[in-house]
C-alpha positions as CSV (number, residue, x, y, z in Angstrom):
1,M,17.4,-14.6,12.3
2,E,19.6,-16.4,9.7
3,P,20.4,-19.9,10.8
4,T,23.6,-21.6,9.6
5,F,21.8,-23.9,7.2
6,S,19.2,-21.5,5.8
7,V,19.2,-19.9,2.4
8,V,15.7,-18.7,2.7
9,H,15.6,-14.9,2.9
10,Q,12.6,-12.7,3.5
11,S,13.6,-9.9,1.2
12,D,11.4,-9.0,-1.8
13,W,12.0,-11.6,-4.5
14,A,12.0,-9.1,-7.3
15,D,14.9,-7.2,-5.8
16,A,17.1,-10.2,-5.2
17,Q,20.6,-9.6,-6.3
18,P,23.0,-12.4,-7.2
19,G,25.2,-13.2,-4.2
20,S,23.5,-10.7,-1.9
21,G,22.4,-12.3,1.4
22,S,22.9,-15.7,-0.2
23,S,24.4,-18.7,1.8
24,R,26.1,-19.8,-1.4
25,P,29.6,-18.9,-0.1
26,T,28.8,-20.8,3.2
27,T,27.6,-23.8,1.3
28,F,30.4,-23.9,-1.2
29,Q,33.0,-23.5,1.6
30,A,31.4,-26.3,3.6
31,V,31.6,-28.6,0.6
32,H,35.2,-27.5,0.0
33,Y,36.2,-28.1,3.6
34,L,34.5,-31.5,3.7
35,S,36.2,-32.8,0.5
36,I,39.6,-31.2,1.0
37,G,39.6,-32.2,4.7
38,T,38.7,-35.8,3.9
39,W,41.5,-36.1,1.3
40,A,44.1,-34.3,3.4
41,L,43.4,-36.6,6.4
42,A,43.6,-39.6,4.2
43,V,47.0,-38.4,2.9
44,L,48.2,-37.7,6.4
45,A,47.0,-41.1,7.6
46,L,48.8,-42.8,4.7
47,A,52.0,-40.8,5.3
48,S,52.1,-41.7,9.0
49,S,51.4,-45.4,8.2
50,W,54.3,-45.8,5.8
51,R,55.5,-49.0,7.6
52,L,52.1,-50.5,6.8
53,R,52.2,-49.5,3.1
54,G,51.8,-53.1,2.0
55,R,48.6,-53.6,3.9
56,L,47.2,-50.1,2.9
57,A,48.2,-50.2,-0.7
58,I,44.9,-51.3,-2.1
59,P,42.8,-48.9,0.0
60,A,45.2,-46.1,-1.0
61,I,44.9,-46.9,-4.7
62,L,41.1,-47.1,-4.5
63,A,40.9,-43.8,-2.6
64,F,42.8,-41.8,-5.1
65,A,42.2,-43.6,-8.4
66,P,38.9,-41.8,-8.9
67,F,40.9,-38.6,-9.6
68,V,41.7,-40.1,-13.0
69,I,38.1,-39.2,-14.0
70,L,39.1,-35.5,-14.0
71,G,41.4,-36.1,-16.9
72,G,38.8,-37.8,-19.1
73,Q,35.3,-36.4,-18.5
74,N,34.0,-33.4,-16.6
75,Y,30.3,-34.5,-16.5
76,G,29.1,-31.0,-17.0
77,G,31.3,-29.7,-14.2
78,E,30.2,-32.4,-11.8
79,A,33.1,-34.8,-12.1
80,I,34.6,-33.7,-8.8
81,Y,31.4,-34.9,-7.1
82,R,31.9,-38.4,-8.5
83,V,35.5,-38.3,-7.4
84,F,34.5,-37.5,-3.9
85,L,31.7,-40.2,-4.0
86,F,34.0,-43.0,-5.0
87,S,37.0,-42.0,-3.0
88,T,35.3,-41.2,0.3
89,P,34.8,-44.8,1.6
90,W,38.4,-45.7,1.1
91,C,39.6,-42.4,2.6
92,A,37.5,-43.2,5.6
93,L,39.2,-46.6,5.9
94,L,42.7,-45.0,5.7
95,I,41.7,-42.5,8.4
96,A,40.2,-45.1,10.6
97,S,43.3,-47.3,10.3
98,R,45.3,-44.5,11.7
99,I,43.0,-43.6,14.5
100,V,42.9,-47.1,15.9
101,R,46.7,-47.0,16.3
102,F,46.7,-44.0,18.7
103,R,47.9,-45.3,22.0
104,S,45.7,-43.0,24.1
105,L,42.1,-44.3,24.5
106,R,40.8,-40.9,25.4
107,L,42.4,-39.4,22.2
108,R,40.8,-42.1,20.1
109,Q,37.4,-41.5,21.7
110,A,37.6,-37.8,21.2
111,I,38.5,-38.1,17.6
112,V,35.8,-40.6,17.0
113,L,33.3,-38.2,18.5
114,V,34.5,-34.9,17.0
115,L,35.5,-35.9,13.5
116,P,32.3,-37.5,12.4
117,A,30.3,-34.7,14.0
118,C,32.2,-32.1,11.9
119,M,31.8,-34.2,8.8
120,I,28.0,-34.5,9.4
121,L,27.7,-30.7,9.9
122,L,29.6,-29.9,6.8
123,G,27.7,-32.6,4.8
124,V,24.3,-31.3,6.0
125,Q,25.2,-27.7,4.9
126,G,26.4,-29.0,1.5
127,L,23.2,-31.1,1.0
128,Y,20.6,-28.7,2.3
129,G,22.3,-25.3,1.7
130,P,20.4,-24.9,-1.7
131,V,17.1,-26.1,-0.3
132,A,15.4,-22.8,-1.1
133,V,16.1,-23.2,-4.8
134,D,14.9,-26.8,-4.7
135,T,11.4,-26.0,-3.5
136,F,8.5,-24.1,-5.1
137,T,5.7,-22.1,-3.6
138,P,2.0,-23.0,-4.1
139,A,1.6,-19.9,-6.3
140,E,4.4,-21.1,-8.6
141,V,2.7,-24.5,-9.0
142,D,-0.6,-22.7,-9.6
143,A,1.1,-20.6,-12.4
144,S,2.5,-23.7,-14.0
145,L,-0.9,-25.4,-14.0
146,Y,-2.5,-22.3,-15.4
147,L,-0.1,-22.2,-18.3
148,Y,-0.8,-25.8,-19.3
149,A,-4.5,-25.1,-19.0
150,H,-4.7,-21.9,-21.0
151,V,-1.8,-21.6,-23.5
152,P,-2.2,-23.2,-27.0
153,S,-0.7,-26.6,-27.6
154,G,2.7,-26.3,-29.1
155,S,3.5,-23.0,-27.3
156,R,7.1,-22.3,-26.3
157,L,7.6,-21.8,-22.6
158,M,10.8,-20.0,-21.6
159,P,11.8,-19.7,-17.9
160,V,14.4,-17.1,-17.4
161,A,16.2,-19.5,-15.1
162,D,16.0,-23.3,-15.3
163,N,14.1,-23.5,-12.0
164,F,10.4,-23.5,-12.5
165,P,7.9,-26.4,-12.0
166,L,7.3,-27.3,-15.7
167,S,6.6,-30.8,-17.1
168,E,4.5,-31.4,-14.0
169,T,1.3,-32.4,-15.8
170,A,0.2,-35.2,-18.0
171,N,-0.3,-32.8,-21.0
172,S,3.2,-31.3,-20.9
173,L,4.6,-33.1,-24.0
174,P,2.8,-30.8,-26.6
175,F,4.7,-27.8,-25.2
176,K,8.2,-26.7,-26.0
177,I,10.3,-25.8,-23.0
178,N,13.5,-23.7,-23.5
179,P,15.1,-22.1,-20.5
180,V,17.0,-18.9,-21.4
181,P,20.6,-20.0,-22.2
182,S,22.2,-17.8,-19.6
183,D,24.5,-20.3,-17.8
184,P,28.1,-19.4,-18.8
185,L,29.2,-23.0,-18.0
186,D,26.7,-24.6,-20.4
187,D,27.7,-25.5,-24.0
188,D,24.5,-23.8,-25.2
189,F,25.3,-20.4,-23.5
190,L,24.5,-17.7,-26.0
191,F,24.2,-14.4,-24.2
192,D,24.0,-12.6,-20.9
193,A,20.3,-12.4,-20.0
194,R,20.8,-8.7,-19.1
195,S,21.1,-8.0,-22.8
196,E,17.3,-7.6,-23.4
197,P,17.6,-7.0,-27.1
198,K,19.5,-10.3,-27.5
199,L,16.8,-11.9,-25.3
200,D,14.1,-10.6,-27.7
201,S,16.1,-11.8,-30.7
202,W,16.6,-15.2,-29.3
203,A,12.9,-15.5,-28.5
204,R,11.9,-14.5,-32.0
205,H,14.3,-16.8,-33.8
206,F,12.1,-19.8,-33.0
207,K,9.4,-18.2,-35.1
208,D,6.7,-19.7,-32.9
209,P,3.3,-18.0,-32.8
210,H,3.1,-18.3,-29.0
211,V,6.1,-17.6,-26.8
212,Y,5.9,-17.1,-23.0
213,L,8.7,-15.7,-20.8
214,I,8.5,-16.8,-17.2
215,F,9.8,-15.0,-14.0
216,S,9.3,-16.4,-10.5
217,R,10.2,-15.9,-6.9
218,N,12.3,-19.1,-6.9
219,M,14.2,-18.1,-10.0
220,A,15.3,-15.0,-8.1
221,R,16.6,-17.3,-5.3
222,Y,18.2,-19.5,-7.9
223,A,20.0,-16.5,-9.5
224,A,21.1,-15.2,-6.1
225,F,22.5,-18.6,-5.2
226,F,24.2,-19.7,-8.4
227,L,25.0,-16.1,-9.7
228,Y,23.2,-16.5,-13.0
229,P,21.3,-15.4,-14.8
230,A,23.5,-12.4,-14.2
231,G,21.5,-9.3,-13.3
232,Y,18.3,-11.2,-12.8
233,A,16.7,-8.3,-10.9
234,T,17.0,-6.0,-13.9
235,I,15.8,-8.5,-16.6
236,E,12.1,-8.3,-15.8
237,R,12.2,-4.5,-15.5
238,H,13.6,-4.4,-19.0
239,V,11.0,-6.8,-20.3
240,A,8.2,-5.0,-18.5
241,R,9.1,-1.7,-20.3
242,D,9.6,-3.4,-23.7
243,R,6.5,-3.1,-25.9
244,A,7.5,-6.3,-27.6
245,W,6.2,-8.1,-24.5
246,R,2.9,-8.0,-22.6
247,V,1.8,-9.5,-19.4
248,F,-0.1,-12.8,-19.9
249,Y,-0.4,-14.0,-16.3
250,R,0.7,-12.9,-12.9
251,N,0.2,-13.8,-9.2
252,Q,2.2,-12.9,-6.1
253,D,5.2,-15.1,-7.1
254,V,5.1,-15.4,-10.9
255,R,5.0,-13.1,-13.9
256,V,4.5,-14.5,-17.4
257,Y,5.0,-12.3,-20.5
258,T,4.0,-13.2,-24.0
259,L,5.8,-12.0,-27.1
260,R,3.5,-9.7,-29.2
């Protein structure tokens, strides 16, 4: 059974394909509906309250002024979230100012019941849709603790996706943590992680004596939800066949390879 708000899938983590069986489209659509619906209702409320434009001028300016942020700073692609955060209270005020002027009491009551319920459902989906990529299994935590306890100080730890419980212990500072730069939206994007020769070259360019490449169950979920690293399911198979790497540690949820 796949509930509406679940992104937890029971398929084998090693075979997870980006976008397959993921609730990413559902979550993204919910967020889009919530934001666009809020702004659209605010515009409609403002348009239908034109005679009250003097009284609503300040809430209207405050509701849509945050869009100026988009022209100055993208905050790593998250500027739209800040726009929504700062504009929502004033949009709600505009919408409420229109609802209270409906003559029918039953209509007002119906809107007050239905509209917030829809907003809550969409908001919950947007907030908890990615819950599977925000949690870790006990085996993943055990693997992290094992690494800190057994790899030499100064080692370079490289999770294939930036979604592994590192920096979780008091002695994490002596270790160098470098997620594989496979996010095409990041400024430090260098290559598609499916290019295993480029992955090898990138790992070697640090010239560190101890380099560890990390794969995990939750990284597969991360790749399936966010659609990168592209081709995550094939990356480990390539590494496993590459004589440049050997298995350093494994459990049911984690594989760690070290560069020979």
